[in-house]
N, C-alpha and C positions, 0 to 999 in steps of 0.2 A: 690315263696316260695320253690318250688321243687329244683330249682337251688341252692338256699342258703343252703338248707339242704344237698344237695349232696356235696357242698364244705365243709360244716361243718364236715361231716363224713369222706369223702374220703381224706381230708387233713391228716388224721391220718394214711393213708396207707403208707405215706412216712416216717414214723418213723421207726427206726431200728426194724426188725422183730426178734422175740424170738422163734426160731424153737422148743424149748422144751415145749412151752405152748400148751395146748389142753383142750378139754372138756371131762368130764367123765359123761356118762349117767347113769341113776338110775337103769338099769337092767330091766325096764318095757318092753323093746322092741318097744317102741313108739317113739323113737328118733333116728335120724341119724346124725352122726358127720361128717361134711365136713370142716376140718381145723378149722377156727375160727367161723364157722357157725353151728348152731343147727337147724335141720329140724324136724318138727313134722310129723310122719308117721303113727300115730294111726288112729283109726276110729272116734275119737272125743269123748269129755266128759270124757276121762281118763287122768288126769293130769300126766305129765311126767316132770322130773327135770334134769337139767344139772349143773355140777359143774366145774368151770374154775380152771386150775391147779395153777395159780399164786395167792398168797394171801398177806395179810398184808395191810399196807397203800398204797394207789395208786389211780389212776384215770382211768376210763374206759368209753367207749361209746358203747351203744347198738343201732344197727339199726334194726328196727322192720319192718317186712313184714307180711301181713295177718291180721286176726282179732285180736282184742285187749284183748281177754280173756287170759291174761298172767300175770306173775309176774317177776320182776327184782329186785335183791338185793344181799344180802350176807348171807352165812351160814358158819359153820365150817365143817371140815371133819367128826367130831363126830356127828353133828346134821343133816347132809345130809341124805336124804332118798327118797323113791318113793312116788308119789302122795301127799296127804296131811299129810303124816308122816314127811315131812321135817320141820325143825324148824330154823328160821332165822329172818331177817329183810327185808321186801319186800315192794316195790312200785308196786301196781297192775294196770292193764290196766283200771280199773274202776275209778282210781284216789285215791283209798283208800290205807292205809297202813295196812299191816298184818304181822303176825309172822309165817306164813306158812299155818296155818289152820283156824285162828280166826282173826276177825277184830280188829284192833288197833286204827286207826283213819279213820273216814269217810270223804271223800271229801278233802283229804289233798292237792292234786294237780290236774292238768287237766287230763281229760281222754286221753288215748293214742289211736293212730290211725295208719293205714297203712302208712309206710314210715317215721314215726317219728324217731327222734334220741334222746335218753335219755343219759345224762351224769351222772356218779356216782363217787363221791369222798369219799374215806374211809380214815379216820384218826384214827389210832389205836395206843395206848400206853398202859403202864402197868395198868393204873387205869381208862381209859375212851376210849370209841369208839364212833365216830361220823360218820354218813352216810348222805350225802347230794346229791341232784339231780338237774339236769337242764332238760329242755324240749325244744327241737328245738332251743337251744342257749340261752334260757331265764332261769336264775337261779331261783330255787324254794326254796332254803334254806335247813336247816338241818331237815331231817325227823326223825332221831333217834339219841338220845344222851344218851348212855348207860354206866353206871358205872360198873366197876369190871367184865368185860367179857374178860378174858385173852386169849381165844382160837384164833388162827390165822384164820381170816375170808377170804373167797374167793368169788368172784362173782358167783352168781347162777341165774338160769332162770327156770321158770315153764311155760310149754306150754300145750294146751289142745284142739286146733282146727286144723282141716285139713288145710294144706297150710301155716301154720305159720312157720316163720323162724326168728331167731335172730342172728345177726352177732356182735361179740365183737371185740373191738380194744383198746388195752392199749394206754393211753395218758400221757401227761406231767402234773404232779400236779400243776406246776406253771402257766399253761395256762388254768386250769379249771375255769369255771364261774358258780359256784353253789350257790353263795350268792343270797338271794332273790331279784328279780328285777321286781316283778309283780306290776300291778297297777289296779285300778278299771275300769271296762268297763262301758257301758251304761245300761246294763240290770240288772238282778237279780242274775245271777250265780256268785258263788265264796264264799269266807269266809267272815263272818260278825261278829261283836262283839257288845254286848249290855248287858242285864242282864245276858246272857250266850252266848257262841259262837255258831253260826249256820253256816251250809253250804247249798247252794241251787244248785241243778242241774236240767236241763231241760230234760225231757223224752218225747216221742212222744205224750202221752196223759195226762201227769201230771207233777208236780214239785216234786222232791224228796228233802225234807227238813230234815236235820240232826242237832241234837243239842248234844253238849258235856258238861256233867255236872258230871264228874267222870265216868259215863257210857255213851256210845254212843247210841243215840236213833234216829230213822229215820221214817218218814211217807211219804206216797204218797198222795199229794194233787191233786185230779182229777180236770181237767178243765171242767166246765159245759158249756152248750150251751150259757148261758148269760154272760160268762166270769168269774163268781164266782168260788170259789174253794170248794171242799168237801174233807176233810182229813180223812184218815183211822186211825185205832188205831196204835200208834207208837210201834215199836219193837226195842229191844236193848239188850245190854249186861247186866249181872246181878251181877256185882261186889258189894260186901257189902261196903256201904259208911258210914262215920261218921255221927252222928245225924245232925250236922250243914249243911251238904251237901244234906241231904235227902229232906229238905224243898224245896230247889231250884230244885232238881231233879223232885219232884212231880209237881212243877210249870211249868217246861219245858215240861213234858209229857202232861199236860193238854193243854198247849199252842199249841204243835204240833198237837194233836188230834182234835183241834178246829179251825184250819186255814181256813179262808174264803176268804182272799184276800191278794195280794202282790203288792206293787207299789213303785216307786222311787219318792222321793221328794228332788230334787237336789242331793247332795252327800249321803243323808240318804236313807236307806231302811226301809219301813214301812210295817209291817205284821199285818193284822187284824185277830183276833181269838176270838172264844167264851171264850177262856181262858185268854183274855186280849190283848190289843193292845201293840205291842212292836216296838221300833225303834232301828235300828242298823247302825253302821258305818263300812266301808270296813276295813278288817283286814288281810292283808297279813303278813306272811303266817299263815297257821294253826300251832298250837303248835307242837313242837317236841314230839315224844314219848320217854318215859324214862323206866328204868328197871321195875318200879312198874306197867307199862302198859302192859308188856309182860307176859301173863299167865304162860308160861312154865318156866320162869326164877324165879318165886316166889313160 
């Protein structure tokens, strides 16, 4: 795997170099610029952002080193800023999508790790912007499909842990592989669809189960000694929904808060809950985020 990732990333080193390209740090004093590399130099827990000088439509790869508490994506020069004041479109190390400070999609893609390579394709014209990603050579599909955002967008990175570095390398749009190419594994993790879409992620002592029903809700289902699950109260965003969606929203919240077991039956995922048994099928990818999902755009 390591050899394949090295070839994947370092093949871009042989593209023509653009000497005028560089990073701009946010003035926090927590980043060091080393050519095409950003290095986090702060004490930790203070997010710092970098903005790449080249913008517009294009394809870039990010090589990650260090902890995965970071964000990769795009912003404009007007919406670039320090810490969580930045506004943009980001794929976070947790696998979530965000707009700089707030969650947009829970569990959209895989979690990121040390030595991962993330590809990002930006397609921008006068009436639409699309941002798609790949992870270690596997396409993840379109993360953001935004209408009527005309500002030129540039790659941007947010770091907040000691030892983190991100190295960027421009690539060739024609060679990008960001179309979704994921498939179901043997376990529970991933995106699933049924009465409503869910995402499941394994944590050391629990399963994190998220549902999207206009708002994003997530619960931690603790693994008990007998293998059963005990779910906590779901928490989520608070966007006002139309009446017809509120019924499904309430059903999803009751379902998440009452989860008692998860199992696979062939290709299906079965989740038992005091709020009702639900069956799901694998659903790659999670839906793209649109303008109405980005709080600061509305």
